[in-house]
PATOR-802518 format. One record per residue (C-alpha): residue in one letter; x, y, z. Coordinates in steps of 0.02 Angstrom, whole numbers, plus 50000, padded with zeros to 5 digits. Each point is the difference from the previous one (the first is absolute). Example, Ala and Ser with C-alpha at 12.3 -4.5 7.8 and 13.67 -1.06 7.14 Angstrom:
<rs>
<r residu="A" X="50615" Y="49775" Z="50390"/>
<r residu="S" X="50069" Y="50172" Z="49967"/>
</rs>
This chain:
<rs>
<r residu="M" X="49805" Y="49357" Z="43973"/>
<r residu="R" X="50156" Y="50029" Z="50105"/>
<r residu="M" X="50031" Y="49812" Z="50007"/>
<r residu="I" X="49982" Y="49987" Z="49811"/>
<r residu="F" X="50125" Y="50141" Z="49976"/>
<r residu="L" X="50126" Y="49924" Z="50121"/>
<r residu="T" X="49984" Y="49830" Z="49915"/>
<r residu="F" X="50028" Y="50079" Z="49829"/>
<r residu="L" X="50150" Y="50098" Z="50066"/>
<r residu="F" X="50077" Y="49843" Z="50073"/>
<r residu="L" X="49976" Y="49902" Z="49838"/>
<r residu="A" X="50069" Y="50142" Z="49896"/>
<r residu="L" X="50157" Y="50019" Z="50105"/>
<r residu="A" X="50025" Y="49811" Z="50011"/>
<r residu="S" X="49985" Y="49989" Z="49810"/>
<r residu="L" X="50123" Y="50143" Z="49981"/>
<r residu="V" X="50130" Y="49912" Z="50108"/>
<r residu="Y" X="49971" Y="49836" Z="49906"/>
<r residu="V" X="50021" Y="50082" Z="49830"/>
<r residu="L" X="50152" Y="50104" Z="50050"/>
<r residu="W" X="50087" Y="49844" Z="50067"/>
<r residu="H" X="49970" Y="49910" Z="49836"/>
<r residu="I" X="50060" Y="50150" Z="49899"/>
<r residu="W" X="50161" Y="49997" Z="50102"/>
<r residu="Q" X="50017" Y="49813" Z="49968"/>
<r residu="V" X="49967" Y="49999" Z="49813"/>
<r residu="L" X="50103" Y="50150" Z="49942"/>
<r residu="P" X="50175" Y="49949" Z="49940"/>
<r residu="W" X="50076" Y="50168" Z="50047"/>
<r residu="P" X="50125" Y="50046" Z="50137"/>
<r residu="A" X="49928" Y="50038" Z="50172"/>
<r residu="A" X="50000" Y="50188" Z="49968"/>
<r residu="G" X="49895" Y="49982" Z="49842"/>
<r residu="R" X="49878" Y="49880" Z="50082"/>
<r residu="G" X="49986" Y="50115" Z="50149"/>
<r residu="A" X="49961" Y="50149" Z="49889"/>
<r residu="A" X="49865" Y="49902" Z="49906"/>
<r residu="V" X="49920" Y="49941" Z="50162"/>
<r residu="A" X="50006" Y="50177" Z="50073"/>
<r residu="V" X="49916" Y="50076" Z="49846"/>
<r residu="C" X="49862" Y="49869" Z="50003"/>
<r residu="A" X="49971" Y="50023" Z="50186"/>
<r residu="L" X="49995" Y="50190" Z="49992"/>
<r residu="S" X="49883" Y="49997" Z="49848"/>
<r residu="F" X="49875" Y="49894" Z="50095"/>
<r residu="L" X="50018" Y="50082" Z="50172"/>
<r residu="S" X="49980" Y="50174" Z="49926"/>
<r residu="M" X="49818" Y="49954" Z="49971"/>
<r residu="F" X="49965" Y="50020" Z="50185"/>
<r residu="W" X="50072" Y="50176" Z="49997"/>
<r residu="L" X="49898" Y="50033" Z="49842"/>
<r residu="L" X="49838" Y="49945" Z="50083"/>
<r residu="R" X="50033" Y="50116" Z="50145"/>
<r residu="G" X="49998" Y="50151" Z="49885"/>
<r residu="G" X="50186" Y="50013" Z="49963"/>
<r residu="L" X="49970" Y="50041" Z="49816"/>
<r residu="E" X="49917" Y="50165" Z="50046"/>
<r residu="Q" X="50171" Y="50071" Z="50044"/>
<r residu="L" X="50083" Y="49958" Z="49833"/>
<r residu="P" X="49994" Y="50091" Z="49831"/>
<r residu="L" X="49863" Y="49925" Z="49892"/>
<r residu="G" X="50116" Y="49913" Z="49878"/>
<r residu="A" X="50103" Y="49918" Z="50137"/>
<r residu="A" X="49842" Y="49950" Z="50094"/>
<r residu="C" X="49927" Y="49917" Z="49845"/>
<r residu="A" X="50161" Y="49903" Z="49967"/>
<r residu="L" X="50014" Y="49941" Z="50180"/>
<r residu="Y" X="49816" Y="49949" Z="50003"/>
<r residu="H" X="50024" Y="49892" Z="49845"/>
<r residu="V" X="50161" Y="49918" Z="50061"/>
<r residu="S" X="49935" Y="49969" Z="50176"/>
<r residu="T" X="49831" Y="49928" Z="49952"/>
<r residu="S" X="50073" Y="49899" Z="49856"/>
<r residu="S" X="50118" Y="49919" Z="50124"/>
<r residu="V" X="49849" Y="49923" Z="50086"/>
<r residu="I" X="49953" Y="49909" Z="49840"/>
<r residu="V" X="50180" Y="49949" Z="49970"/>
<r residu="L" X="50011" Y="49933" Z="50178"/>
<r residu="L" X="49842" Y="49898" Z="49974"/>
<r residu="Y" X="50064" Y="49913" Z="49843"/>
<r residu="L" X="50176" Y="49975" Z="50065"/>
<r residu="A" X="49927" Y="49918" Z="50156"/>
<r residu="L" X="49896" Y="49884" Z="49891"/>
<r residu="I" X="50149" Y="49957" Z="49889"/>
<r residu="F" X="50115" Y="49963" Z="50146"/>
<r residu="L" X="49866" Y="49903" Z="50093"/>
<r residu="C" X="49968" Y="49888" Z="49849"/>
<r residu="A" X="50187" Y="49975" Z="49977"/>
<r residu="D" X="50022" Y="49952" Z="50183"/>
<r residu="L" X="49857" Y="49876" Z="49990"/>
<r residu="L" X="50075" Y="49921" Z="49843"/>
<r residu="R" X="50170" Y="49990" Z="50084"/>
<r residu="A" X="49920" Y="49919" Z="50154"/>
<r residu="V" X="49932" Y="49857" Z="49893"/>
<r residu="H" X="50164" Y="49988" Z="49901"/>
<r residu="L" X="49925" Y="50061" Z="49836"/>
<r residu="L" X="50118" Y="50149" Z="49996"/>
<r residu="P" X="50187" Y="49993" Z="50042"/>
<r residu="P" X="50052" Y="50103" Z="50153"/>
<r residu="E" X="50129" Y="50102" Z="49902"/>
<r residu="V" X="49865" Y="50078" Z="49890"/>
<r residu="L" X="49973" Y="50138" Z="50130"/>
<r residu="R" X="50180" Y="50014" Z="50061"/>
<r residu="S" X="50110" Y="50130" Z="49917"/>
<r residu="N" X="49925" Y="49958" Z="49832"/>
<r residu="G" X="50007" Y="50135" Z="49867"/>
<r residu="I" X="49888" Y="49906" Z="49878"/>
<r residu="S" X="49864" Y="49977" Z="50133"/>
<r residu="A" X="50013" Y="50183" Z="50053"/>
<r residu="L" X="49986" Y="50058" Z="49818"/>
<r residu="C" X="49851" Y="49886" Z="49965"/>
<r residu="I" X="49909" Y="50063" Z="50155"/>
<r residu="F" X="50036" Y="50181" Z="49954"/>
<r residu="L" X="49942" Y="49979" Z="49821"/>
<r residu="G" X="49846" Y="49901" Z="50052"/>
<r residu="V" X="49941" Y="50129" Z="50126"/>
<r residu="T" X="50039" Y="50143" Z="49879"/>
<r residu="A" X="49899" Y="49917" Z="49862"/>
<r residu="L" X="49855" Y="49967" Z="50117"/>
<r residu="L" X="49995" Y="50180" Z="50061"/>
<r residu="S" X="50016" Y="50067" Z="49822"/>
<r residu="W" X="49850" Y="49896" Z="49948"/>
<r residu="G" X="49905" Y="50056" Z="50156"/>
<r residu="N" X="50036" Y="50183" Z="49961"/>
<r residu="Y" X="49940" Y="49974" Z="49821"/>
<r residu="R" X="49839" Y="49924" Z="50068"/>
<r residu="H" X="49974" Y="50149" Z="50114"/>
<r residu="R" X="50030" Y="50130" Z="49864"/>
<r residu="H" X="49879" Y="49919" Z="49878"/>
<r residu="K" X="49827" Y="50026" Z="50074"/>
<r residu="V" X="49865" Y="49871" Z="49970"/>
<r residu="R" X="49832" Y="50063" Z="49939"/>
<r residu="V" X="49863" Y="49898" Z="50084"/>
<r residu="P" X="49828" Y="50010" Z="49915"/>
<r residu="L" X="49851" Y="49976" Z="50115"/>
<r residu="E" X="49817" Y="49985" Z="49950"/>
<r residu="L" X="49875" Y="50052" Z="50133"/>
<r residu="T" X="49812" Y="49986" Z="49977"/>
<r residu="T" X="49856" Y="50045" Z="50113"/>
<r residu="Q" X="49812" Y="49979" Z="50010"/>
<r residu="K" X="49989" Y="50180" Z="50059"/>
<r residu="P" X="49952" Y="50130" Z="49870"/>
<r residu="L" X="50142" Y="50104" Z="49929"/>
<r residu="S" X="49978" Y="50152" Z="49890"/>
<r residu="R" X="50151" Y="49944" Z="49898"/>
<r residu="N" X="50150" Y="49884" Z="50003"/>
<r residu="Y" X="50155" Y="50052" Z="50097"/>
<r residu="R" X="50183" Y="49972" Z="49966"/>
<r residu="I" X="50095" Y="50003" Z="50164"/>
<r residu="V" X="50188" Y="49988" Z="50022"/>
<r residu="M" X="50043" Y="49925" Z="50168"/>
<r residu="M" X="50169" Y="49986" Z="50085"/>
<r residu="S" X="50081" Y="49989" Z="50170"/>
<r residu="D" X="50169" Y="50014" Z="50084"/>
<r residu="L" X="50083" Y="50134" Z="49895"/>
<r residu="H" X="50135" Y="50023" Z="50134"/>
<r residu="L" X="50060" Y="50162" Z="49922"/>
<r residu="G" X="50157" Y="50067" Z="50081"/>
<r residu="Y" X="50186" Y="49966" Z="50003"/>
<r residu="H" X="49991" Y="49858" Z="49872"/>
<r residu="H" X="49847" Y="50042" Z="49896"/>
<r residu="R" X="50045" Y="50174" Z="49942"/>
<r residu="R" X="49903" Y="50122" Z="49891"/>
<r residu="E" X="50070" Y="49939" Z="49834"/>
<r residu="E" X="49941" Y="49824" Z="50035"/>
<r residu="F" X="49830" Y="50055" Z="50063"/>
<r residu="A" X="49977" Y="50105" Z="49843"/>
<r residu="R" X="50005" Y="49838" Z="49898"/>
<r residu="W" X="49864" Y="49927" Z="50110"/>
<r residu="V" X="49894" Y="50155" Z="49972"/>
<r residu="D" X="50019" Y="49978" Z="49812"/>
<r residu="L" X="49942" Y="49818" Z="50014"/>
<r residu="I" X="49847" Y="50052" Z="50100"/>
<r residu="N" X="49953" Y="50145" Z="49886"/>
<r residu="A" X="50013" Y="49885" Z="49849"/>
<r residu="E" X="49854" Y="49900" Z="50072"/>
<r residu="Q" X="49887" Y="50155" Z="49993"/>
<r residu="P" X="49921" Y="49959" Z="50169"/>
<r residu="D" X="49845" Y="50077" Z="50074"/>
<r residu="L" X="50067" Y="49974" Z="50174"/>
<r residu="I" X="50164" Y="49954" Z="50087"/>
<r residu="L" X="50004" Y="49909" Z="50167"/>
<r residu="I" X="50153" Y="49978" Z="50111"/>
<r residu="A" X="49993" Y="49878" Z="50146"/>
<r residu="G" X="50131" Y="50082" Z="50111"/>
<r residu="D" X="50189" Y="50013" Z="50020"/>
<r residu="I" X="50023" Y="50146" Z="49881"/>
<r residu="S" X="50157" Y="50049" Z="50095"/>
<r residu="D" X="50137" Y="49884" Z="50059"/>
<r residu="I" X="50095" Y="50046" Z="50159"/>
<r residu="S" X="50012" Y="50189" Z="49980"/>
<r residu="V" X="49910" Y="50142" Z="49911"/>
<r residu="R" X="50162" Y="50099" Z="49983"/>
<r residu="P" X="50053" Y="49928" Z="49830"/>
<r residu="L" X="49824" Y="50026" Z="49932"/>
<r residu="L" X="50008" Y="50183" Z="50046"/>
<r residu="L" X="50176" Y="50024" Z="49932"/>
<r residu="D" X="49951" Y="49912" Z="49837"/>
<r residu="R" X="49838" Y="50102" Z="49989"/>
<r residu="M" X="49910" Y="49836" Z="49976"/>
<r residu="A" X="49830" Y="50083" Z="50022"/>
<r residu="E" X="50018" Y="50074" Z="49826"/>
<r residu="E" X="49998" Y="49826" Z="49925"/>
<r residu="F" X="49837" Y="49958" Z="50090"/>
<r residu="H" X="49924" Y="50155" Z="49924"/>
<r residu="R" X="50037" Y="49927" Z="49828"/>
<r residu="L" X="49878" Y="49858" Z="50031"/>
<r residu="N" X="49848" Y="50027" Z="49890"/>
<r residu="A" X="49868" Y="49929" Z="50117"/>
<r residu="P" X="49946" Y="50030" Z="50181"/>
<r residu="V" X="50107" Y="49904" Z="50126"/>
<r residu="Y" X="49933" Y="49927" Z="50162"/>
<r residu="A" X="50110" Y="49917" Z="50130"/>
<r residu="C" X="50006" Y="49931" Z="50176"/>
<r residu="L" X="50143" Y="50002" Z="50122"/>
<r residu="G" X="50124" Y="49857" Z="50017"/>
<r residu="N" X="50118" Y="49953" Z="50139"/>
<r residu="H" X="50145" Y="50089" Z="49914"/>
<r residu="E" X="49906" Y="50165" Z="50009"/>
<r residu="Y" X="50016" Y="49978" Z="50188"/>
<r residu="Y" X="50184" Y="49950" Z="49987"/>
<r residu="S" X="50036" Y="50158" Z="49899"/>
<r residu="Q" X="49912" Y="50113" Z="50127"/>
<r residu="E" X="49813" Y="49998" Z="49968"/>
<r residu="A" X="49974" Y="50189" Z="50008"/>
<r residu="R" X="50134" Y="50032" Z="49868"/>
<r residu="A" X="49935" Y="49858" Z="49893"/>
<r residu="R" X="49824" Y="50069" Z="50007"/>
<r residu="A" X="50062" Y="50173" Z="49952"/>
<r residu="F" X="50092" Y="49930" Z="49850"/>
<r residu="I" X="49848" Y="49899" Z="49944"/>
<r residu="R" X="49893" Y="50156" Z="50012"/>
<r residu="D" X="50126" Y="50103" Z="49900"/>
<r residu="A" X="50005" Y="49862" Z="49868"/>
<r residu="G" X="49813" Y="50025" Z="49968"/>
<r residu="I" X="49953" Y="49828" Z="50065"/>
<r residu="H" X="49833" Y="49977" Z="50088"/>
<r residu="L" X="50055" Y="49916" Z="50161"/>
<r residu="L" X="49865" Y="49896" Z="50083"/>
<r residu="V" X="50036" Y="49963" Z="50183"/>
<r residu="D" X="49851" Y="49910" Z="50077"/>
<r residu="S" X="49891" Y="50098" Z="49878"/>
<r residu="C" X="49913" Y="49978" Z="49834"/>
<r residu="A" X="49978" Y="50091" Z="49835"/>
<r residu="V" X="49861" Y="49985" Z="49873"/>
<r residu="I" X="50050" Y="49995" Z="49816"/>
<r residu="G" X="49862" Y="50061" Z="49886"/>
<r residu="R" X="49837" Y="49906" Z="50028"/>
<r residu="D" X="50073" Y="49826" Z="50004"/>
<r residu="L" X="50151" Y="49973" Z="50111"/>
<r residu="C" X="50043" Y="50016" Z="50183"/>
<r residu="I" X="50183" Y="49988" Z="50051"/>
<r residu="I" X="50036" Y="49963" Z="50183"/>
<r residu="G" X="50177" Y="50028" Z="50059"/>
<r residu="R" X="50052" Y="49920" Z="50164"/>
<r residu="D" X="50136" Y="50064" Z="50114"/>
<r residu="D" X="50143" Y="49878" Z="50010"/>
<r residu="R" X="49993" Y="49869" Z="50137"/>
<r residu="T" X="50161" Y="50078" Z="50068"/>
<r residu="N" X="49876" Y="50117" Z="50085"/>
<r residu="P" X="49911" Y="49890" Z="50129"/>
<r residu="A" X="49865" Y="50132" Z="50017"/>
<r residu="R" X="49942" Y="49991" Z="49819"/>
<r residu="Q" X="49813" Y="49985" Z="49972"/>
<r residu="P" X="49918" Y="49830" Z="49973"/>
<r residu="L" X="49949" Y="49969" Z="49820"/>
<r residu="K" X="49821" Y="49979" Z="50060"/>
<r residu="T" X="49998" Y="50180" Z="50062"/>
<r residu="L" X="50067" Y="50065" Z="49834"/>
<r residu="V" X="49871" Y="49902" Z="49900"/>
<r residu="E" X="49859" Y="50070" Z="50108"/>
<r residu="Q" X="50059" Y="50175" Z="49955"/>
<r residu="A" X="50009" Y="49964" Z="49814"/>
<r residu="P" X="49856" Y="50020" Z="49875"/>
<r residu="E" X="49903" Y="49842" Z="49962"/>
<r residu="G" X="49976" Y="49919" Z="49831"/>
<r residu="L" X="50165" Y="50054" Z="49920"/>
<r residu="Y" X="50139" Y="49885" Z="49943"/>
<r residu="T" X="50116" Y="50007" Z="50150"/>
<r residu="I" X="50188" Y="49982" Z="49995"/>
<r residu="V" X="50106" Y="49988" Z="50157"/>
<r residu="L" X="50182" Y="50053" Z="50005"/>
<r residu="D" X="50086" Y="49912" Z="50145"/>
<r residu="H" X="50189" Y="49988" Z="49991"/>
<r residu="Q" X="50029" Y="49841" Z="50101"/>
<r residu="P" X="49895" Y="49848" Z="49948"/>
<r residu="Y" X="49954" Y="49936" Z="50172"/>
<r residu="H" X="49824" Y="49943" Z="50049"/>
<r residu="L" X="49929" Y="49991" Z="49825"/>
<r residu="E" X="49840" Y="49933" Z="50076"/>
<r residu="E" X="49956" Y="50177" Z="50058"/>
<r residu="A" X="49972" Y="50062" Z="49823"/>
<r residu="E" X="49894" Y="49849" Z="49961"/>
<r residu="A" X="49895" Y="50025" Z="50157"/>
<r residu="Q" X="49967" Y="50183" Z="49954"/>
<r residu="G" X="49948" Y="49960" Z="49821"/>
<r residu="I" X="50148" Y="50089" Z="49919"/>
<r residu="D" X="50009" Y="49974" Z="49813"/>
<r residu="F" X="50188" Y="50010" Z="49980"/>
<r residu="Q" X="50153" Y="50024" Z="50110"/>
<r residu="L" X="50174" Y="50054" Z="49943"/>
<r residu="S" X="50147" Y="49963" Z="50115"/>
<r residu="G" X="50188" Y="49986" Z="49986"/>
<r residu="H" X="50137" Y="49994" Z="50132"/>
<r residu="T" X="50058" Y="49821" Z="49976"/>
<r residu="H" X="50111" Y="50027" Z="49845"/>
<r residu="R" X="49971" Y="49812" Z="49995"/>
<r residu="G" X="50162" Y="49988" Z="50095"/>
<r residu="Q" X="50092" Y="50097" Z="49863"/>
<r residu="V" X="50125" Y="49859" Z="49970"/>
<r residu="W" X="49993" Y="49810" Z="50008"/>
<r residu="P" X="49996" Y="49909" Z="50120"/>
<r residu="V" X="49927" Y="50140" Z="50108"/>
<r residu="S" X="49846" Y="49986" Z="49889"/>
<r residu="W" X="49969" Y="49829" Z="50078"/>
<r residu="V" X="49990" Y="50086" Z="50170"/>
<r residu="T" X="49876" Y="50134" Z="49947"/>
<r residu="D" X="49892" Y="49872" Z="49910"/>
<r residu="R" X="49976" Y="49915" Z="50169"/>
<r residu="M" X="49984" Y="50160" Z="50102"/>
<r residu="Y" X="49846" Y="50066" Z="49910"/>
<r residu="E" X="49836" Y="49928" Z="49942"/>
<r residu="C" X="50048" Y="50073" Z="49832"/>
<r residu="A" X="50173" Y="50075" Z="49978"/>
<r residu="F" X="49988" Y="50039" Z="49815"/>
<r residu="G" X="49877" Y="50010" Z="49857"/>
<r residu="P" X="49811" Y="49991" Z="49982"/>
<r residu="W" X="49895" Y="49924" Z="50138"/>
<r residu="Q" X="49816" Y="49979" Z="50040"/>
<r residu="R" X="49898" Y="49979" Z="50158"/>
<r residu="G" X="49815" Y="49982" Z="49968"/>
<r residu="A" X="49949" Y="50143" Z="49886"/>
<r residu="T" X="50151" Y="50106" Z="50048"/>
<r residu="H" X="50148" Y="50006" Z="49882"/>
<r residu="Y" X="50178" Y="50046" Z="50050"/>
<r residu="Y" X="50166" Y="50035" Z="49919"/>
<r residu="I" X="50158" Y="49991" Z="50105"/>
<r residu="S" X="50137" Y="50087" Z="49901"/>
<r residu="S" X="50184" Y="49957" Z="50012"/>
<r residu="G" X="50033" Y="50185" Z="49969"/>
<r residu="I" X="50064" Y="50107" Z="49860"/>
<r residu="G" X="50149" Y="50054" Z="50105"/>
<r residu="I" X="50102" Y="49911" Z="50130"/>
<r residu="W" X="50085" Y="50021" Z="50168"/>
<r residu="G" X="50189" Y="49990" Z="50007"/>
<r residu="G" X="50100" Y="49914" Z="49865"/>
<r residu="K" X="49919" Y="50015" Z="49830"/>
<r residu="Y" X="49984" Y="49815" Z="49959"/>
<r residu="R" X="49851" Y="49891" Z="49957"/>
<r residu="I" X="50045" Y="49817" Z="50007"/>
<r residu="G" X="49849" Y="49887" Z="49982"/>
<r residu="T" X="49882" Y="50149" Z="50018"/>
<r residu="Q" X="49950" Y="50148" Z="49892"/>
<r residu="S" X="49982" Y="50189" Z="50005"/>
<r residu="E" X="49828" Y="50038" Z="49933"/>
<r residu="Y" X="49857" Y="50119" Z="49971"/>
<r residu="I" X="49820" Y="49947" Z="49974"/>
<r residu="V" X="49886" Y="50063" Z="49863"/>
<r residu="A" X="49821" Y="49960" Z="50050"/>
<r residu="T" X="49846" Y="50018" Z="49893"/>
<r residu="L" X="49841" Y="50019" Z="50102"/>
<r residu="S" X="49835" Y="49970" Z="49912"/>
<r residu="S" X="49820" Y="49963" Z="50048"/>
<r residu="E" X="49928" Y="49831" Z="49952"/>
<r residu="R" X="49835" Y="50091" Z="49971"/>
<r residu="H" X="50080" Y="50080" Z="49845"/>
<r residu="N" X="50068" Y="49835" Z="49933"/>
</rs>
């Protein structure tokens, strides 16, 4: 893990230097103006490291939210500027683009600025407009009735997803008239502080169905004890290596996040659960999907991947996981890996979607 982090850090800093050099080259301004632009870009990106070390906790909430958005958005901007400049350099190397196109060229600078701005605007629109994903689940097991279940993951409530925005999500969920709401981890983002200051728990109490959730890795990043206390105050049934029985039909097993190396094996949790019920597993990170199949689980809900959040990172996550997004099946076990209703960092969805799942569970014996 340390080697992965150091490799990522090296690539990020190398990309930053590469992009800043090109910004200096392409801007047609005097040296002072170019220097100011380069400094602003560098500080916006580098402030992310201070942010991740808890620096926002010392700022007033409004300032912390603004800095979070600017800093994390700069990561997305850096990604696309690096891709633009890399493509331009490759085209120049094969003489398909004249060298002067990236040298003190106001038209090029304006086109790059407008292109990145348009892309981010579209990505923000995609994030704000949630996708409703219908899902039909059937079982051979007897059910006393059909169930409508709203499922979601990766809310990442905090400095960028504030109470006003979450209230709109609550309205979407309540409009579905669910019997049950399931959350596959990462309710909080990097700190519980903004949730407490925004009194976010009050919005959870507006949900008109019981809510069950498991922990995600961001609950650990935002101090697990404080995250657990917030979840409890929000009226959410938190399942940490434990299970809950819903009526006479359903068993919900919530796994601790794999951030905790001492979490219980799924086999142990299944042995402790009642037999014969339709069993749903909440496991934030979709690793080792074969475990649910081996234990005869009916359905597993996971999240965590965001499907990379923006293209082309989605290509990476698609290769990292057996299934990084969408419905999946192993034997008789069904899965859904959600790209999340919320998001980490900059609020952009480029080539991916922010979503919630509306599942209808019915017994084939009644059909």
